[in-house]
N, C-alpha and C positions, 0 to 999 in steps of 0.2 A: 511061446504058445501066444496064438492070437488071442483067445479067450482070456486068459490071464492078464494079459496088457491092458484089454479093454476093462476089465474088473479093476485093475489098479488105477486106470483113468479116471472110473467112475469115483472110486474112494478119495482120490485127490481132488476131483471136482467137488466132492462134498464138504470137504475140508475148506476149500476156497470159499464156498458159499457160505459156510460156517462163520468163517472168519469176515466175509464181507456184510454179511445180513444178520449175522447172530441167530440163526435159526436155519432149520433144515427146511427143505420143500414140505414135508409132512406136515410141520407146524406153522408154517408161513400161511397168514389169513387173507391173502389177495382173493379178490373176486375172482369166478371163473372167467370172465371176458377178458381180465388183465392176463390171466395164464393164457389165454388163447393169443392175446396180441404179442405176449413175449415170444411164443412159441414161432407166430407169423414174421417177426423180425428175423428170428434165428434162423427160419428157412430162407428168407430173402438172403441173408449172408450166406447160408451154405450155398445158395444156387449161383452166387458171385465168386466163392471159392473155386466152384467146379467150373464155372465159365473160362476163369482165368488159368486154372491148371491145363484144361483142354486146350487154350490158345497158347500156354507156352509148349505143349506136347507139338501140336501143329507147326509152330514156329520151329521147333527142332528139326521134325520131320522136313521141313520144305529146305532147310540149310543143308540137310545131308541130301538131297536130291539133287 
């Protein structure tokens, strides 16, 4: 199930975060601006991942035509 897989990914990320930072997001005292900056850079990364995947699909389709 997709939902169960996503839930497991969240649990895994939580454990990685606790291991790396020694706390959960709920207990992390970062200021709101820092949270927003982290999210901003995560979104930039996501845009790059999407663009690369799109290019890979386009390149594969171009080769098959």
